[in-house]
C-alpha positions, 0 to 999 in steps of 0.5 A: 773418676777425676780427670786432670784439671782442665786448660781450657775454661773460656773462649778466650783461653783454649788450650794450646793447638799442639802439633800432635792435633793440628798436624795430621796427615791428609788421609783419604778414606772411604766415604759412608753416610755413616752417623749423618743427621738431617739438617733442615733449613724452612724461610719464609714470610709471616704467616707462611707456615715455617713454624708448624712445619718444623715442628712436624718435620722435627716430629717426624725425625724424632719418631715419636720421642719428645725434642727440643725447642729453643724459642725466639717468637715468644712462645709461638711453638707452644701453641702447637703442643699436643696438636696431632699429638706433637710434645716437646720441651721449649727452652724461651730465649730473650736475648739473641747472642750467638754464642748463647745459641751454642750454649743452648745446644750444648744443653740440649745435646747433654739432655740427649734430645734426638732433634732439635728445633731453633725457632727462629734463627733469624733472631741471633743474626738481627735481634737483640744481642745478636750477630749484627749487635756483636759487631756494632758493640766491636767497632768501638774497638776499631775506631768506630769502624764497622767493618773491623767489627766483624773482627768479633762477629764473624768468629761468633756466627762460624761457631754458632753455625759449625754448633748447629751443623755438628749437633749430635741429633737432627737440627731443623731451623725456621728463618723469616724472609724478605724481599729482596730488590736489585736495580735493573735496567728498564726497556727505557734503559733506566735503573729501576728496582725489581723484586728477584725473590725473598731472602733469608733474614740471617747471614747471606747464603746461610740456608745452604749450610743445611742438607735440605733448605726449603722456603714457604709463602704466604699460601703454605707452599714449600718449595725446596731450594736445595735438597741432598736427598733426591726424593725431595730435590726441586719438589713443590708441595702444597700445605706439606705434612713435615712428618709424612713429606718431608722427615720419612724420605729424609730418614729413609735416605739417610738410614740407606746403606749407613751405620748409627753412630753414638757421640756419647762413646767418644765423649766416653773415650775422651774422659776415660780414666785410662786415656793416653795422650796418643790415644787421645790424638788418635781420637781427634783423627776419628772425630775430625774424619766424622767432622764431628769436632764442633760436636757441642757439649758441657764440659765434664768438670766445669759444667760450662759449654765447649765442643767434642775437639775442644774436649779432646784437645784439653785432655790430651794437653793435661796428660802431656803435661804430667811428669809421668807423661 
């Protein structure tokens, strides 16, 4: 199969957003959980057990299949391979550009892993080449204005989060925590630092992007900060079994009254030799309604990371540009 020459070759050279794709109707549809996947974040201090718990959750979500681990912790996750039957494939990363995480997710999607674990997501915020580094590098373009450097850093961060949330399988991330302090007035009327809890080492509030967010303390005690799954709401687990205590209730809830959705069907439709420009607009609307435009994948022609929405746009623009369109 030969597709029209690709228009999009990089983030800075996207196909122009045409009216057909941009100006769709605001159409309400019946709400469903069809195709919904688990999105789990686990944060904690060093030694709290977040890596093992994340792996055991992933094992349960994968239901015996091998899953993928994107490892920033110098192989820490691999020390658990084989324990309680857990088997997975690992990708070791040593630099933490958010765009590289998008590429890794695209590679995992291409390989068909049902679950991907990121251990840990904190490195893509404050590690080498992480978002904070990208902002520092970018500020030189804006007269060393760090605030202006976020013009470059924010889109990278947002694209990374979108790729995580749109991965066509379940996602489990771990994050390091740090103690958070605020200045509060004491009974003598003086301001003093007061510990108010733990905060994930990532962009503030990122844990709430996930359907399930939990924190673990040094005693391996897990507390759910947020859960859209009623069975997990506000629960506290002592030394949790990630498979039994978290993955199984999540899968039961996600599957209740829902139909599976295979993103490969959309990819096949986007790259079909008999696809039409109008048909691709309709496909775009369908994918958009499923909140799956940011689904990471490898471009079928260039082999470079892209996403489903951009692939459909590109193909549609190429077909529109053909003389006999």
